Every structure is written in C-alpha cells, then in structure tokens.
Phi, psi and omega in degrees: 000328175297323180294321179295315179296325181290315182293326181290330183261004184289138179287168183293328181292337181259343185292340181293332181258143179290128181270121179247111177281143178298149181301331184291338177286347178266354182271143172057031179273145177229193188286344191285334182254026178253045182290146185279147183283345180294327180294324181286327181283330182276338182284145180284142181290145176286170178301156183300125182287152177276138181279350180282156180293144181287150179291149180297147184242135179293155184281143176275334184295126185296321180295323179289332176293321183282341184286125181280139177279173182291336182272342182273129179294140182286151179290147180296143181289144177274110183235151175288337180299334178293336178264321183219120183297334183277349183273147176290154184278152176265139178301155180299143179276136178282148174299151180297140177088353182256152176238134180290129180260160183286338184274130179251352180279160179299154182294146178280344180178183181234145169255117186244125174251134183223121178253123186239349184204169178294322178200163175250136176280118186295318181296317178294326177295319179296322178295320179294319179296321180292321180296330180266001180074024181256359186291326183295330181265359183280147181227130173274104191268104175057023182069007182262324184203155171269124184256131168248103186300331182212121177216140181233140179295335180184174180299137178079001179257156184294141178266158180212177181256137186233129171249127178248115181263146181293341181286003178095027185231143172246135174234123182245148177236121180095351176260152174281175177296323176295323177294322177295319177293329176293322176297318178300316183288318187276318187263307184290316183263002169072023181292326182286335182281344179076014180223134178288344182296329180270005182260015182263025180292321183282128175247115184076057183295137176279154179296319181224127180295153176254133184235156174215136185232131174231145176271148175226152177240148179248128181212190183274345182281172179289159180295129179203178178228130180238117184064238175248027179241138181258132178246117184255154176284141182282355183295317181217063180283154179284148351284147188281132173268345178262168180294133181292339180234122178243125181071241182245010182219148177290164176297133181301320178293328176294319177295325177297317178293329175296319179295315176300318182295321179298319177296318178293324180296320179289328179293317178292326175297319176298322177299324176296316180293326176296319178296320179295321178292325176297317179295321178295317181296324178295328180289335182247013184294331183276352184293316178303323178293323176295320176294323180294330179284351177105007179289127184286319181216087184283353184232145177287158182294322180296323178294322179295317180296320179297317181291322177296318176297322178295320179294321178295318176296323178296313180292329177296319177295325182288319195237343191242332185287171181300320180261044180284171185264357181274317183279139178275154178302146186292329184291350179274345190293328187256007181224112182292326180294316178296321178297323178294320177297315179298316181294322182294319180289325176294323178291319180296326181266009175058040186295308186293322178296316179294324179294318177298316179298320180295318178296324176295322178294323177295321177300315179298320179298321176296318180298320179297316179292326177295320177297316179297322179293321178296317178296321179294319177295322178296317178297321179293319179294322176297319178297319178293323178298318179294324177297317179297318179298317179295322178295319179295317179297321179294319179295320179296319179296322177297316180296318180295320178292328182277320186264342182097162181269148181288341183286346178290341180089164183290321183292313180298323177293323180291319178300319179295325179292320179295317178299321178296325179288326180295321179284000000 
C-alpha cells in the first residue's frame, strides 16, 4: 500500500524513472502508514519554510527544567555547618522531580523528540526521502514509524538514528537538538532538495515546534531506564552499523528504542496541547473579574458558541481521534518488555499526570462557558418578561380608553354611553 501511495503522489519529474522501493519498506507494514495521496494533493501548501536552523526551545518537562547543565554552576549545598561549625553537614538536596542515577560519567548522547505539525503525509515524506537519496535506507518499522538507521546533518558531523512518526513527530538518537532541527528543515520541509514541492510533508504545521530531550548512556547491561536517564545496550547502540532487521524480526534493542521514542512522541504532542490550552486560558482570564464586578453577560452568545466548539475540538484530539493520547501503540500489546519501556519514559516525563491535569482544565473551561450561557439565557428571559409586561400594560390601557374608567361611577358611565349613542 505504501508503494501505491508513493506512485500516486510522485511528481512528473520523477515519474519518468521507475521507482523501486527497498524490500525493507514492505516489511512489518500495517494500516497506519497507508495514507492516501489524494489528501496530500488536495491540501494547500504551507508557507515557504525557512532554511535556517530553528531557535532553541526551553523544555516543558519540569524535571528537565530543574536539572542543572554542566555549564551552570550548582547551587550551594544546604549544610548545618553553615549554622554551626561543630555540626555534621547535610547532603546536598536533589532538585524536585529528579532521581539520582547510578551513572556518574557524562551522557553518551541525547534522545530528542520534536513535534512540528498535526500529522505528516506519508506519500510526501517518501518523495522527499527519494529526492534526497535516503529512500533506500528507510525502513517502515511495524507500521509505527519510518526509520532512518543513520543520518548526518552534514559532512564531518555526528550521525544519528531517526524515527519519523505519522503523528507529526521526529525522534532522534545520537543527534543534538540542532541536528534534529536540521533534519526537520532539510528532510521534512524540503530545504535540502531545493524545491518547495517536497516540503508539504507537514499537515497543520505548528507555529513553534515542541521539543523534549533525554540523555542516554551505552553500557553492557540490558536496555532500561533509571529515573529520567535511558541506559542502552552496547550491542546495537544508535546509530546502528548492523542491519536493523535480521531475518523476519527487527532488532530487539531497536524495538526498545522505538518504545522509548513512542513515549517521547506522545509527551511532546501533549506539550503542544498544553501550550494551546495556555493560550486559551489567557483569552478568558478576565471573565471571572467581570462576573465579580456584577456584569450579567460579559460575553456575546456567538463568542460562547465559538469557544465551546473549540473546546470540543480540543477534547476530540486528546481522547477520540486515531492519534489520541489515551490509547497506547498497538505494538506494545504483545510484548511486556516494550510496554515497560514505554511506561517508564511516560512516568519519567509525567505524561499521565499532565494528561489528567489538562483534561481537568478542559472541564473547568466547559463549566465557565456553561455559566456564561446560563447567565446570557437568564438575561434574555428577563428581557422577554419585560416585553410581555409592557404588552399587557399597553393592552390594558387601550381597553380602559375604549370602555371608560370604573372611577366615573355607573351613572356617569351610563350618561356617556347614551350620549355616544345619540351621536
């Protein structure tokens, strides 16, 4: 199906030559990477991407924020000796959210996750890989991601391993954050090919990409995660010099990195939704103060309906769409070790806690809009009641003018009726 999508989306300049996909792209494919080429041809192209490297972005992960880098001087230890010279010292306090790891040597590399769009068009991605000569080494890994076992930003620079997820996320192993942004610019956005036609991979491009960075160490032990640090086996560390697929199954260590990458990809996707919710909260931050001042309906009905629709679309992306954040990837269901890797990275990045908090914030936003709608309906009902009262008063006045007032008495009223008949 990938071959069909590729041939349907191939440009005229490439159609003259027969496209031969590597055999590895036909292995372990499932329904998720069989996207139709019609969606990519009908969608409007995004603005021309900039070829310059993207500016570095601060981390959303609280533990990574608290973690001091090697260049930042460490905070002074809190010791009793500072108060009393004769008292023993207290060990240094760890930053909140961090766990002390057994490894004291510098990290061997970084795992960088970068989310830049709502989704990636698979057919456009294959065209971009072919234009750059990377298609022969690409592998569709279990239908979850397109794998590039070895990619380098340029001559003389360190190479790394790249996972491209259809959900709009790149996860690299062995590349720096600048190298990951270079892959986004050159491969995903087509800057290296010199043609904007290959830059339509991103569908629903975000204004600013969301990133997450974790350090990893390579050793003789089995692949595992300790605290917020990943320890990989040295048998097939990234970038891989051996074939990622041997026989009929992928390399076990490669699948472990796929599980870690899937967890990081969902965390950065969650970070995008958190940023969107922050922007929404800033837009409605002044409404409670307006209600506190006594305003009955500080917002128009059309604005309330628009915000409710935005919240429903937001919750649908979180919980209902194919690439939602509640369901776990299918390849984890039959392997307890892979599921443990995925769970460990989600726990280290506080994924489930942040997702629960985000859903609670959406619930509160719904309650606020419901309150505004009730106040607006109450104001409208009061207005209608006053209209009804005025209509009744007007009708009574007409009747009184026509029939006469009762205070004139029965005789005076009868004389007026006789005079009216005489005339």
